[in-house]
FINUVO-354193 format. One record per residue (C-alpha): x, y, z; residue in one letter. Coordinates in pm, 1 decimal. Example, Ala and Ser with C-alpha at 12.3 -4.5 7.8 and 13.67 -1.06 7.14 Angstrom:
BEGIN
1230.0  -450.0  780.0  A
1367.0  -106.0  714.0  S
***
This chain:
BEGIN
6710.4  12769.6  12454.4  M
6582.0  13124.7  12474.9  R
6770.2  13387.5  12667.7  L
6549.3  13581.1  12904.5  K
6800.7  13850.3  12996.3  S
7137.9  13989.1  12888.6  N
7293.5  13838.2  13202.2  H
7265.6  13481.6  13069.2  Q
7575.7  13496.6  12853.5  G
7469.0  13723.3  12570.6  G
7191.2  13786.0  12327.7  T
7076.2  13608.7  12014.5  H
7067.5  13834.5  11712.2  V
7028.4  13762.1  11342.3  P
7329.4  13787.0  11114.7  A
7410.4  13727.9  10751.2  F
7711.0  13623.0  10547.9  V
7770.3  13762.8  10200.5  H
8070.1  13670.0  9988.9  S
8142.2  13568.2  9631.3  P
8356.2  13292.1  9786.8  L
8054.2  13104.5  9925.0  L
7963.4  12786.5  9739.8  P
7670.3  12846.0  9502.6  K
7468.2  12573.0  9678.7  A
7464.4  12786.4  9996.2  L
7348.8  13112.7  9836.6  L
7006.4  13215.2  9965.9  G
6992.9  12949.2  10238.4  T
6897.9  13000.3  10604.0  T
7069.4  12846.2  10905.2  N
6946.0  12862.8  11265.4  H
7258.9  12723.8  11435.0  R
7447.5  12920.5  11698.4  L
7755.7  13105.7  11579.0  F
7966.2  13306.2  11823.7  H
8181.1  13607.8  11740.1  V
8500.4  13414.8  11831.5  V
8418.5  13172.7  11547.9  D
8454.1  13445.5  11284.3  V
8836.0  13447.3  11259.2  L
8890.0  13072.3  11208.0  P
8597.1  13060.2  10965.5  T
8723.2  13350.8  10753.4  L
9078.1  13213.0  10751.6  V
8947.1  12879.5  10620.7  N
8726.1  13054.4  10364.5  L
9028.8  13221.1  10203.6  V
9232.5  12900.3  10208.5  G
9454.3  12967.1  10511.5  G
9496.3  12792.7  10843.3  N
9545.5  12898.2  11205.0  T
9795.4  12629.8  11309.9  K
10074.3  12885.0  11374.1  R
9849.9  13094.4  11601.7  N
9808.5  13054.7  11973.4  L
9520.0  12823.4  12059.2  P
9198.0  12996.5  11952.3  L
8869.2  12989.4  12139.8  D
8669.9  12982.5  11817.1  G
8597.1  12706.9  11570.1  F
8579.2  12698.6  11193.0  D
8205.7  12714.2  11126.3  M
8222.3  12692.0  10745.2  M
8017.1  12371.6  10740.6  L
7743.9  12548.5  10938.7  A
7714.7  12845.8  10704.7  I
***
């Protein structure tokens, strides 16, 4: 789905992830899946080996498998 204006819930922009913690098999790969800013916290917490179970319910999801 292509957004035709900013009033349709946001804009699609490119992004990148760089970290020495990424699995070597993912280095240099491209992914065209949607990733929302609220997904960053749960994903980063998982990446460093933590969990968010003690937090209030989060809107975001761990997107590590999509990276």
